[in-house]
N, C-alpha and C positions, 0 to 999 in steps of 0.2 A: 582535417581540422586539428591544429595543435593547441597547446595551452594558451598561448598568446591570443589566438583567434577567439577562443572561448571567453577569455577575460574581456576582450574588446566587445564581444556581443553582450556580455553581462553588464557592461558599462554603457551600452548604447542607449541613446534617447529615441532612436528611430524604431520604436517597438512595433509600429504598424507594419513596416517592411519585414521585420523579423517574424512576426506572427503570421503574416500572409505567406511567407516562404515555408514556415513550418506546417501550416495547414495544407499547402500544396503538396508537400512531401507526404503528409498523412493521407491525402486523397490518392496519391500515386501508389503508396506502399501498402496501405491497409483498407483503403476505400472509404466511402461516405457512411461509415458505421460508428456508432457508439454503443458499447455493450453494457448491459446492466448486470450487476452482481448483488444479490440480496445479502445484506450484512446482518449477521447475528453477533451481538456483543455478549458472548456467553457468560463471562465471569470477570469481575474486576478485582479478584484476589490476585496479588502479584508478589512473587518472591524477590523481585528486583527493587532497587531503591534509586532509580534514575533521578537526577536533580531537577529535571524539567517536567516530570510527569505527575499528573494529579492522582493516579492510582498507585503511586509508589508505596512500597511496603510500610514506611513509617508515617504515612499521612493518616493521623488518627481521626481526621474530620471526614474521611471518605467512608461512606456507608457501604459496606461490602455486600455483595450478592453473588450467588451462583444459580443460574437458571436451573430449576429441577429438570432431571433428565427427560421425564415424560413430557414436560412442557416444551422443552427444546425440540423433541420429536414432533410435537404438534405444530411448532413453528415451521419445521421442515416440510411437514405435510401440507401446510398452507402455502408455502413457497412453490411446491410442486403443483398445487391446484391453480396457482396464478401463472403457471407455465414458465417459471424461471428455469433456465437451463443451467444456471450456475449460482452458487452461493458461497459466502465466506464466513467461517467461524473465527472470530477474533476474541482474544482474552488477554488478561495479564499473564505473565510467565509463571508456569507452575510445572514442576517436574515430578509431582507425587504420583504414586501408582494409581491412586483413585482417579486423578485428573486424566492421566493417560488412558485409563480404562474407559472413562466417560467419552472422551473424544473418539476412541475406537468404536464404541457402541453407536455413536451418532453417525459415523462414517458408514458402518454396516447397515444401519437403519435406512439411511439415505439411498444407498446403493440397492438395497432390496426394494425400496419404494420406486426408484427410478434408476435403472442401471446406467443411463446416459448422463446423470448428474455430473457436472464438473465441480468438484469440491475443492475449495481453496481454504487453506489453513494459515492463520497468522497467530501462532501461540508461542512464539519465542524460541529460545535456545533449548534444544533437546539433544539426547544422545543420537548417534547415527542409527542405532538399533530401533529407537522409537520412530524416527523419521521413516525408516524402512518398513516398519510394521504398518504405519498409517498409509504409506504408499501402496503396499501390497493389499490393504483392505479396500483401496479405491480412491484415496485422495490424490489429485493430479497436480495441484498447484500449491506453492508455499511462498508466503511473503515474509521476509525477515529483513527489516530495514537496518542498515548500518548506522543511520542517523548522521554520521559524518565519517569520511574516510581519513580525516586528519587525526592521527593517533594522539597527538598532544591535546587537541580539542576534545576528542572522545574521552580521554582520561579526566578532563576538567569537568565534564558534565555527567560522569558516571562514577559510582563509588568504587573504591579500590578492588573489591571482590569481583568486579566485572572485567572481563578480559577482551580487549580488542582482537587479539589473536584468535580467541575462541569464536568470536562473532564471524570472523572470516572463515574459520574452519567449518562452521555450521553451513555457511553458504556453499562452500566447496562440497560438503557432504550431500547437500540437497541436490546439487547438479549431478554428482556422481550416481546417486540413486535413480535419477531420471525425472525428477520433478520439473515442471515449468516453474522456474525459480525467479522470484521477485525480490527487489530490495528498494532502497530509497533513502532520502535524507530529510533532515529538518533544516529549513532555509531561514537564516536570520538569527541563529543562536548567538548569544553574547560572545564576543571575541572571534567570531567567524569572519574570515576575510573573503573577498571576491576570488582571490587565488585559491583559497580552500574550496570554495564552491566549484571552481573550474576543475580541481583535482577530483572532486566527487564525480563529476560527469565523466571524466576519463576513467575513473575507477569502474563505473557502470559498464563502460565499453570493454575494459580489460577483463572484467568478470563474465563477459558474454551473457548479460542478463536478459531474461525474457519479458519481465514485467517490472514496472516502476511505480512506486507510490511516493510522490514528492509533495511535501507539505510545508507551508509557511509556519514558522515558530510563533505560537501565541502563548504569552506568559500565563501560567496557572497559579492561582493562589495556593497556599499551603505547600509550596515547593521551595527549595533553597534558591532556585534561580529567579524566583518571582520578583524580588526587589531589584535585582540586576536587570531583569527583563522588562521592568516597568519603563525603562528609558528607551527600550527598543521601539522603533517606528513600525507599527503593524502594517501600515499601508506599503511601506518600503519592502517588508518581507513578502507581502502579496505580489508586488511587482516583480521582485526577484524570482519568486516561485513560478510565475508565468513565463519569465525569460528562460528559466531552467527547463521547464516543460518543452518550450519551443526548441531550445538548443539540443536537448535529448532526442526530440523527434527528428531533427535534421541529421544528427550524428548517428543515431541508432536505428533510424528508419522504420523498421517493422516490428518493434516491440509494442507491448500494450502499456499504456500510460494512463494512470487514474487521475481524474479531476477530484481532488480530495475534499472531504467535508470541511476541512479548515479553510479552503478557498471560499466556500459558501458561507462560512461563519463570518469572515471578514467583509465579504461583498455579497449582496443579495443576488448578483448575477455571476457568482464565483464559478459555478459549474459550467455555465455557458462560456465564460471567458477562458476557462481552462480548456474546453473543447476547441475553441477557436484558436488557441495557442498550440494545439496539436495533440491534446489528450483524446483518448477514445474509450475510456471506461468510467462509469459512474456507479457508486454503490449505495442504493437506497437502503436506509436503515429500517429493518423489520423487527428490531428488538422491541418487546413489549414496553409500553410507556412507563410502567412502574420501575423499570431498570434503566431506561435510556439516560436519564439525567445523572445517574450514579456512575456511568462510564465516562468520567470527566478527565480525559487526558489533558485537556486545557479548559479554560473558562468560557462559558456562554456558547457552548456548541450549538450549531444550527441543525435543524431537522426539516427535511423537505419530503413531502409525500411523493411516493413513486408515480402516482397519476399525474402530478405536476411535471415530473421529469419526462414522462412520455410526451407531454406537450412541447418539449424542447425540439422534438422532431420537426415541427412546422417552422420553428424559429431558425433552426440550423440547416434545414433542408437535408437532413440525414435520416437514415434508418435507425431508430432506437427501439429495440424489441427485446423483451426479457427472454424470449425463447431462443435467442442466438447464443450459441456456446462461446464463440469468440476466442478460440484457442490462438495464442500469439503466433503470428506467422513466422516470427523469428525462431520460435521453438520448432515449428514444423520443418522449416528449411534447415536448421542446424542438425536436427535429428536425422533428416534425410541424407544430409551430407556425411554424417558420421557412419550411417549404414552403408552408403556407397563406398566410403573409404575402407570399411571393414571387408566388404565383398571383394574389393580390388586387391587387398592384402592377403 
């Protein structure tokens, strides 16, 4: 599949055929499974100032929080009691020694509680040494979204102190260390073109990514892009997000692809439609209610109870079970391939 093929699929009105093809690839490559990851939104303090994000550093209307360490441990204890095999710690970007120490302590606590926990981190750009430390403590997966692979567009939606090159370098570092590495993009950013979206998909392929988080852009008040974004057609972003999921499933075959909360925010069947387009991961939010509304990456975020998500199993005729670890088959296969090549050499 070349760039022209991808552009044509992004433009197609025959989404029924596209989604059916993608879902058939999903069944063939990863099976009739959708994996659950319990999501902990640990902190909305952020050192970054991205122009689209509600928890950006300069948003004075954002009520900041950091879940106390013992409370975060209690959340992990509850996740384990609910028999979740995997959970994700997400936060604003923070490179302070205290933050790095807190994440380290949570990883150690989780692994002592359940050595089989698959821990996913999504806490932004860090040094290679920090990534390595967390990996050695037991974190297996890391999600760092590129947001857009178009450098010119990246620079338009990020402040000058943020480096496109460093973002790429971090992804490379994560892969070199051995993480199951994830990235993703924002779909429908102002000034984003279909050609740019096609390049994003090819970027995922080139980077040999294991996991994808693909989300439609939803304008957020108190951000520089909000006024520009108000003219954005949210439903159009939703439609392009589903197409992007489908094309990524067809092209990348056995990676893990999340049906994002942003899909569910736009459409009450967003999770289901995402899975039918080829996604195979849903992340129920287990953040305590007093913090949930403050983790406002975008406006009017939706919340769905995990018991409701478990009911999707009947609708989709799939196995949806929190106790499934769901290691990306792409990671398993690529790791095996590297091991075999090493042994041959």
